[in-house]
C-alpha positions, 0 to 999 in steps of 0.5 A: 705311306704319308696321309693328310687329314681332311675334315667335313660334316658327313651329315648335312640334311638338306630338306625339300623346302631348303633346296634354294639354300644349297648355294649358301651351304656350299659357300659356307662349307667351302670356307670351313670344311675341306670337302663337301657331302650332302644327305638330301632328305627325301621326307616330309611332315604329313598332316593327319586327322586331329592335327597329328603330324608324322613323316612320310616319303616325299613326292617322287616327281619332286624328289627326282627334280630336286635330286637332279638339281643337287647333282648338277650344282655339286658337279658345277662347284667341283668343276669351278672351284675344285671343291670336292663334293660327294652327293647322298641322301638319307634312308630310313626305311621301316625303321627296323634297321636304323637310319643310314646316309647313302653317299656316292663317289660321283653320282647315282639315283635315289632308292627308298626300299623298305629294308637295309638288305634291299638297299645294300643289294640296290647299290652292290656294284656301285661306288656307294656307301651307307653310314648309320647314324644315331645308332643307340636308339631302340631296336626296331625304332630307328636304332641300328640293327646289327643283325642286318649289318653289311660291313662292305656297304657300311664301312663307317658309323657315326658315333656322335652327332646333334643327337648325342653319343651312340658309343654306349649307354654308360658314357658321360656324353648324353643322348637326350636331346631328341626326347621324342626318339626315346632314351638310348640303349646298349643293344644297338650301340657302337660298342655292341657292334664291335663286340659282335665282331663288325668292322667299321670306322668311326666318325662324328657329324652334325645332323642338325638340319640347319647350319652345315658343319656347325662346330658344336655337333661334331665333324668327321675326319679322313686320312687320305693320301692326297686331296682327290676324290679317289683318295678321300673315297679310299679313306672312307671305304678303308675306315681311315677315319676319325671324329670329334665333338667340337673344334678340330681334333686330328687323331691318328693311330697305327700299329706295326705300320698299319693305320687306323681301320686296319685288320691284320695278324701278327706274330708279335706277342706285344704290339705298340699302338702309336697315337698322334693328336693335334687338339684345339686345347689341353688334352686331359687324357687318352683312353684305350678300348679293347673290344669296346671296353676301357682297357688303359688310359694315359693322363697328359700332365700339366706343364708350365709353358716353356719358351723355345730357343727363340724366346717364344711360346706357341699356344692356342686359346679361344675367344667367345662373344655373346650373352647380352640383354634378356630378350624377354625385356629387350626383344630387339636384342636378338643378335649382335655382330662383333667386328674387330681385330686381334693382334699379337707381338709375335705371329698368328699361326692359325685361326679356327672359327667356332661358329653356330651360324653362316656369319663368321668371317676372318682374314689374316691382315698380316702375320701379326693381325687377323680381322674377324666378324662374328654374330651371336644370337639369342633367338628361339626357333619354331622348326622342330629340330632347331637349336633354340638356346643362346648362340655365342660365336668365337674363334680358336687362335693359335699364336706364337709370341714371347711369354712376356708379350701382349695380345690386343683386341679391338672389337665393337669400339672397345680396346683390350690388351692381354699379357700372354702370361695372363692368357696362359694363367686362366680364363677371364671376362671382358664385360661391356658393363657401361653399355648395359648400365646405360641400357638399364637407365634408359629403359627402367630408370635404374642408376643404382641397385644393391647388386650388379644383377640388373646390368651384369645379367644384360651385359654383352661379354667376351670370354677369353678361355685359358690358353695352353702351350703346344706341348699340351695339345700336340701329343704323341703317345703309345700303348702296349697291347697283347694280341690273342688268338681271337681277333680283338679290336682296339680304339683310342679316344681322346678327351680334352680338359674342356670335355671335347672328345675325339675317337679314332677308328679301331684297329683289329689284330689277331696273333698268328 
């Protein structure tokens, strides 16, 4: 059967105080996701003596009122726009079993029992699933409890999010953002679950509580037979899922015609595990894991761009906007709106926003030109889960153009022309230096300085990342695996040259 990939953020936490933002979240996700899932957050921060605060379940009456509002809003959007929506809520219980997001195929009521087994029993005969997240925190303290796991109720697990990677402790992707929840450990990790024989698919998703489907915190993908609620739900419960940490990476895996997520037996002594990927930049390597441990790896070697029969090359490159004045000295410089156009002597194939806010927009003017708006920010947050670092904005552009052609960009009053060969050769900056010099002159009276720090450190910049031809981001590969008498799991992990990572759900094989 042929499957199509559809992506979403399977971990959008809408807090009780954010309920009025639901329409805004739906509008945003309809632009950047293929379908919508919502994990309503039925908890609140309670103030205790001495100024101490801790989380508690929210008022039940308010919860019911808001939940009904959510169900009605999602049903209306699905009816009016055909945008598929799956309502859900976050469940934490006593923390002994780990946090899970419960999703419904259509609708259902919120239950908040103390333990995971009770939760599973509550929804046993309903179209409901529970996805564990930030698994690798310590056991008993909201890390995943594999002793109580029910694979029919939890068919997939979140391997990466805003918290970091729960794959295992020894990995290059850290899990140190939420220091109050403690460092990660192995006994609750994804790999431990696989070693214990559990069957579950893999996803990534945000858990950032602020901007839904934010690119840099991971998103989930499903392989479904069509764009319908039944087909997408079937993909989830069948474990036909994948996840990626940054911009979109579609990752497919199959063995003897069985797709990722499958459990099967074979009489073959050797089986080919086929891999297909469409990434957003150069793929560096594809890794194969046997029962959670690295077993093999294939390197994608550099190749010079080769024009096709029509003399053009198809390639992707990322453009990023931001940086700018230090808000310590220029407190008014907290954001900048970048409006412009990008044109090619060839054609625009695709555009993917790389966003940290609700404000990115783009539109194809014609086959050669795309107009865009992006807002970069330099603001600190007061919310306890808010990202307070600088936020750049940008796009991944996919173009088809002659190798000796040009790409032009007009943005914020500046005009740039870039040869295609320059983009494919390496990254570079466009610096709004004159603007920064004028700012420093007006503010501090400085017109000369013994080095460039004064203005360069306060200049807005456009970074053009190195572009790569399509044969470096569209990959077909395969591994020879040898099933044994005992069931073994195999999963594929893709790593780009820039560190962005994707996982495909495992396949479990037994030699019969």
